[in-house]
C-alpha positions, 0 to 999 in steps of 0.5 A, spaced: 463 479 533 462 480 525 462 488 526 469 487 530 472 483 524 469 488 519 473 493 523 479 489 523 479 488 516 478 496 515 484 498 519 488 493 515 486 495 509 487 502 511 494 500 513 496 497 506 493 503 502 498 507 506 504 502 505 502 501 497 502 509 497 509 509 500 512 504 495 509 507 489 512 514 492 519 511 492 518 508 485 515 514 482 519 519 486 513 523 487 509 525 493 502 524 495 497 528 499 494 523 504 488 527 505 486 526 498 486 519 498 484 517 506 476 516 503 478 512 498 476 504 498 480 499 495 478 492 496 483 488 501 485 482 495 487 488 491 491 491 496 495 485 498 496 484 490 499 491 489 503 490 496 506 484 493 507 487 486 510 493 489 514 490 494 517 486 488 519 492 484 522 496 489 526 490 492 529 489 484 530 496 483 534 497 490 538 490 488 539 493 481 542 500 484 546 496 489 550 491 484 
């Protein structure tokens, strides 16, 4: 049971990392190489915090561009 929860959190963490990298790519206008970052480990709580911050910044930027 514990291993199943750990694997689930690891999968969620990987998806959050990819989403965060995509948002960062949109903000900076630069690309990233997935092969370089796929082995990196970011704690889940930092990934969630970064997702909230980047999501807010992207939404403010898009709103500013559209108004």
